[in-house]
N, C-alpha and C positions, 0 to 999 in steps of 0.2 A: 776796576776797583770800586767805582761809585755804585755800580749795580750790586756788587757783593755786599757793601756796607748797607745799602738801602734794604736789601733782602734780609740781612742780619737784623736790622732794626725792626722790620716787620715781624720776623720770627720771634724776637724778644718781646715785642708788644703782644703777640698772639699767645705766647707762653704765659705772660703775666696775666692776661685776661682769663685764660683757662684756669690758671692757678687760683685767681680770686673768685671765680665762680664755683669751683668744686672743692677747694680746700677749706676746712672749718677755721675761719679767721677770728671768730667770736668765741669767747668762753665765759662761762658764768657758773654760779652755784645755786642750785634750786632748793637748798636746805638739806638735801640728802647726799647728793653727788655733784661732781663737776660736769657741766654740760658744754657741748660744743655745737656751733652752728655756722653755716656758710652765709655769704652775703645774700644769696637768694632766699634762704630761709628767714633771715632777719628782716630784710628790706623789701622782699617781693620781686616780681619780675621786672619792674621798672629799672632796677639797678643794672640791667643788661646794657642800657643806653650809655651811661657814663663809663662803664667798664670797656665797652667795645669802641668808644670814640677814638682812643689812641690807635687802635688796630686799623680802623678805617683811614685815619690820617696817615699812618705809616704805609698803607697800601697805595695811596694815590700816586706817590712818585714812581712806584713800580708800574703802574698802569699808564701814566702820562709821560714819563721819562724826560722831564724838563728840569733844568737846573733851578729855575725860579720856584717850581713846585717843591723841590727838595728843601730849599731855603725856608719857604713858608711852612712846610711840614715840620722842619726842625724847630722853628719858632713856636709853632702850636704845641708840639710835644713837650718842649722845655717849659712853656707857660703852663700847660696842664699839669706837668710834674711839680712845678713850683706851687701853683694854686691849691692843688689837692695833696700836697706833700705830707700832711699829717694823717691822711687816710689811705687812699690807694695810689697816690702819686709816686711814692717812693718805689713802687713795683715797676713803674714805667720809666724810671730814670735811666737804666741801661739802654733802652730803646731810644730815648731822647738824645743821649750822648752819641750813640752810634749814628743817628740821623744827622746830628750836628756835624760829625766827622764827614759823612757822605756829602753834606751840603757844601762844605768848604774844601773838599779834596780837589786838587787840580791834577789833571792828567799830564 
């Protein structure tokens, strides 16, 4: 069950990252029409680092399979979701909660 929850957390983080990179999350008005843009178009390629950070954190417990790493990953994902909650953090909240469940699940 721990591995399943950890895999689900990684999958949710990956889906959130892909969504944030390809879906137009910005909208505006250029005087004539409504425009839409992705994070990459507005912020440039550097935005890949913070968007992929939770994906890498969620991957670590799958690679190293230690309970301590699951707990640290859960704390980091929850902290990331909290600190960046008004921007991209809310998209990673399901992954953080799932990793939290995986970290404290007992067989």
